[in-house]
TORKOL-4160 file (C-alpha; in steps of 0.2 Angstrom, whole numbers, padded with zeros to 4 digits, m for minus):
161
<pt num="1" X="0000" Y="0000" Z="0000"/>
<pt num="2" X="0008" Y="0017" Z="m0005"/>
<pt num="3" X="0006" Y="0032" Z="0005"/>
<pt num="4" X="0006" Y="0050" Z="m0002"/>
<pt num="5" X="0025" Y="0052" Z="0005"/>
<pt num="6" X="0029" Y="0036" Z="m0006"/>
<pt num="7" X="0021" Y="0044" Z="m0021"/>
<pt num="8" X="0030" Y="0061" Z="m0020"/>
<pt num="9" X="0047" Y="0053" Z="m0014"/>
<pt num="10" X="0047" Y="0036" Z="m0022"/>
<pt num="11" X="0065" Y="0031" Z="m0018"/>
<pt num="12" X="0067" Y="0040" Z="m0001"/>
<pt num="13" X="0074" Y="0026" Z="0009"/>
<pt num="14" X="0085" Y="0020" Z="m0005"/>
<pt num="15" X="0094" Y="0037" Z="m0008"/>
<pt num="16" X="0095" Y="0044" Z="0010"/>
<pt num="17" X="0110" Y="0035" Z="0015"/>
<pt num="18" X="0120" Y="0042" Z="0000"/>
<pt num="19" X="0114" Y="0060" Z="0002"/>
<pt num="20" X="0117" Y="0063" Z="0021"/>
<pt num="21" X="0136" Y="0059" Z="0021"/>
<pt num="22" X="0138" Y="0071" Z="0006"/>
<pt num="23" X="0128" Y="0085" Z="0015"/>
<pt num="24" X="0138" Y="0082" Z="0031"/>
<pt num="25" X="0155" Y="0084" Z="0023"/>
<pt num="26" X="0150" Y="0099" Z="0014"/>
<pt num="27" X="0142" Y="0108" Z="0029"/>
<pt num="28" X="0154" Y="0103" Z="0043"/>
<pt num="29" X="0171" Y="0103" Z="0035"/>
<pt num="30" X="0172" Y="0121" Z="0031"/>
<pt num="31" X="0166" Y="0126" Z="0049"/>
<pt num="32" X="0180" Y="0116" Z="0057"/>
<pt num="33" X="0193" Y="0123" Z="0046"/>
<pt num="34" X="0189" Y="0141" Z="0048"/>
<pt num="35" X="0189" Y="0140" Z="0067"/>
<pt num="36" X="0206" Y="0131" Z="0068"/>
<pt num="37" X="0213" Y="0144" Z="0056"/>
<pt num="38" X="0207" Y="0158" Z="0068"/>
<pt num="39" X="0213" Y="0152" Z="0084"/>
<pt num="40" X="0224" Y="0166" Z="0092"/>
<pt num="41" X="0232" Y="0166" Z="0109"/>
<pt num="42" X="0231" Y="0182" Z="0119"/>
<pt num="43" X="0240" Y="0184" Z="0136"/>
<pt num="44" X="0230" Y="0195" Z="0148"/>
<pt num="45" X="0239" Y="0202" Z="0163"/>
<pt num="46" X="0227" Y="0212" Z="0175"/>
<pt num="47" X="0227" Y="0214" Z="0193"/>
<pt num="48" X="0209" Y="0218" Z="0196"/>
<pt num="49" X="0199" Y="0202" Z="0197"/>
<pt num="50" X="0183" Y="0209" Z="0191"/>
<pt num="51" X="0191" Y="0217" Z="0175"/>
<pt num="52" X="0201" Y="0201" Z="0172"/>
<pt num="53" X="0185" Y="0191" Z="0172"/>
<pt num="54" X="0175" Y="0202" Z="0161"/>
<pt num="55" X="0190" Y="0205" Z="0149"/>
<pt num="56" X="0194" Y="0185" Z="0148"/>
<pt num="57" X="0176" Y="0181" Z="0146"/>
<pt num="58" X="0175" Y="0195" Z="0131"/>
<pt num="59" X="0190" Y="0188" Z="0122"/>
<pt num="60" X="0184" Y="0171" Z="0123"/>
<pt num="61" X="0167" Y="0175" Z="0116"/>
<pt num="62" X="0176" Y="0182" Z="0103"/>
<pt num="63" X="0186" Y="0166" Z="0098"/>
<pt num="64" X="0202" Y="0169" Z="0107"/>
<pt num="65" X="0212" Y="0157" Z="0117"/>
<pt num="66" X="0216" Y="0167" Z="0133"/>
<pt num="67" X="0230" Y="0164" Z="0145"/>
<pt num="68" X="0229" Y="0175" Z="0162"/>
<pt num="69" X="0241" Y="0183" Z="0174"/>
<pt num="70" X="0237" Y="0193" Z="0189"/>
<pt num="71" X="0252" Y="0204" Z="0190"/>
<pt num="72" X="0269" Y="0208" Z="0180"/>
<pt num="73" X="0279" Y="0194" Z="0187"/>
<pt num="74" X="0266" Y="0180" Z="0183"/>
<pt num="75" X="0263" Y="0188" Z="0166"/>
<pt num="76" X="0282" Y="0188" Z="0162"/>
<pt num="77" X="0283" Y="0169" Z="0168"/>
<pt num="78" X="0267" Y="0165" Z="0158"/>
<pt num="79" X="0274" Y="0174" Z="0143"/>
<pt num="80" X="0290" Y="0166" Z="0144"/>
<pt num="81" X="0282" Y="0148" Z="0145"/>
<pt num="82" X="0271" Y="0151" Z="0130"/>
<pt num="83" X="0279" Y="0164" Z="0120"/>
<pt num="84" X="0279" Y="0153" Z="0104"/>
<pt num="85" X="0260" Y="0153" Z="0104"/>
<pt num="86" X="0256" Y="0171" Z="0110"/>
<pt num="87" X="0251" Y="0183" Z="0097"/>
<pt num="88" X="0245" Y="0198" Z="0108"/>
<pt num="89" X="0249" Y="0204" Z="0125"/>
<pt num="90" X="0237" Y="0214" Z="0134"/>
<pt num="91" X="0243" Y="0222" Z="0151"/>
<pt num="92" X="0238" Y="0234" Z="0163"/>
<pt num="93" X="0251" Y="0247" Z="0165"/>
<pt num="94" X="0250" Y="0249" Z="0184"/>
<pt num="95" X="0253" Y="0231" Z="0192"/>
<pt num="96" X="0259" Y="0224" Z="0207"/>
<pt num="97" X="0276" Y="0216" Z="0208"/>
<pt num="98" X="0282" Y="0224" Z="0191"/>
<pt num="99" X="0275" Y="0240" Z="0183"/>
<pt num="100" X="0270" Y="0240" Z="0165"/>
<pt num="101" X="0285" Y="0248" Z="0157"/>
<pt num="102" X="0298" Y="0236" Z="0165"/>
<pt num="103" X="0286" Y="0221" Z="0160"/>
<pt num="104" X="0285" Y="0228" Z="0141"/>
<pt num="105" X="0304" Y="0229" Z="0140"/>
<pt num="106" X="0306" Y="0212" Z="0147"/>
<pt num="107" X="0294" Y="0204" Z="0136"/>
<pt num="108" X="0302" Y="0213" Z="0120"/>
<pt num="109" X="0319" Y="0207" Z="0125"/>
<pt num="110" X="0315" Y="0189" Z="0121"/>
<pt num="111" X="0302" Y="0194" Z="0107"/>
<pt num="112" X="0305" Y="0210" Z="0100"/>
<pt num="113" X="0291" Y="0209" Z="0088"/>
<pt num="114" X="0277" Y="0204" Z="0099"/>
<pt num="115" X="0260" Y="0214" Z="0099"/>
<pt num="116" X="0257" Y="0223" Z="0116"/>
<pt num="117" X="0242" Y="0232" Z="0121"/>
<pt num="118" X="0243" Y="0242" Z="0137"/>
<pt num="119" X="0229" Y="0249" Z="0147"/>
<pt num="120" X="0228" Y="0262" Z="0160"/>
<pt num="121" X="0215" Y="0274" Z="0169"/>
<pt num="122" X="0229" Y="0287" Z="0169"/>
<pt num="123" X="0230" Y="0297" Z="0153"/>
<pt num="124" X="0243" Y="0293" Z="0140"/>
<pt num="125" X="0252" Y="0310" Z="0141"/>
<pt num="126" X="0254" Y="0308" Z="0160"/>
<pt num="127" X="0261" Y="0290" Z="0157"/>
<pt num="128" X="0273" Y="0296" Z="0142"/>
<pt num="129" X="0280" Y="0311" Z="0154"/>
<pt num="130" X="0283" Y="0298" Z="0167"/>
<pt num="131" X="0291" Y="0286" Z="0154"/>
<pt num="132" X="0279" Y="0272" Z="0158"/>
<pt num="133" X="0275" Y="0268" Z="0139"/>
<pt num="134" X="0285" Y="0258" Z="0128"/>
<pt num="135" X="0284" Y="0268" Z="0111"/>
<pt num="136" X="0281" Y="0251" Z="0102"/>
<pt num="137" X="0265" Y="0247" Z="0112"/>
<pt num="138" X="0247" Y="0251" Z="0109"/>
<pt num="139" X="0237" Y="0260" Z="0121"/>
<pt num="140" X="0219" Y="0259" Z="0127"/>
<pt num="141" X="0212" Y="0272" Z="0140"/>
<pt num="142" X="0202" Y="0265" Z="0154"/>
<pt num="143" X="0186" Y="0264" Z="0156"/>
<pt num="144" X="0182" Y="0258" Z="0139"/>
<pt num="145" X="0167" Y="0251" Z="0131"/>
<pt num="146" X="0169" Y="0231" Z="0128"/>
<pt num="147" X="0165" Y="0234" Z="0108"/>
<pt num="148" X="0180" Y="0247" Z="0107"/>
<pt num="149" X="0191" Y="0235" Z="0116"/>
<pt num="150" X="0186" Y="0220" Z="0104"/>
<pt num="151" X="0189" Y="0232" Z="0089"/>
<pt num="152" X="0206" Y="0238" Z="0095"/>
<pt num="153" X="0212" Y="0219" Z="0098"/>
<pt num="154" X="0206" Y="0215" Z="0080"/>
<pt num="155" X="0215" Y="0230" Z="0072"/>
<pt num="156" X="0231" Y="0227" Z="0082"/>
<pt num="157" X="0231" Y="0208" Z="0077"/>
<pt num="158" X="0227" Y="0212" Z="0058"/>
<pt num="159" X="0240" Y="0226" Z="0058"/>
<pt num="160" X="0257" Y="0222" Z="0051"/>
<pt num="161" X="0272" Y="0221" Z="0063"/>
């Protein structure tokens, strides 16, 4: 006895096993390749736990792998242990145990071309007068909008050395 379904799709069951694997390969394969190609590792060095959590989650939501440190010394150890995979260092300029300028200089000693984004609640001019900014580092004024933060990170990563 034929059903309406059989009249419109006569060879449904016979063709189904052949069609599904082709569709799965077409849809799933490009998505997996795109994700792997865009995996970027960021080191975040921030002493304020609330800011650290928000920034970590924001970066992860954007698809970045995030390594986290609470102060300059921990940040330097983390960088040295993972320097080969870190594409960007994001650090607060005023940190316990090691100020931002010393941190930036030590990171650049071993990896002079690494991209660094420093953040501070102090104005850029004030930090420059106190010689706290490395001229090769990018700067982001706190407080900032998370969309501005994400755009800054994307632009910095996309820029040539």
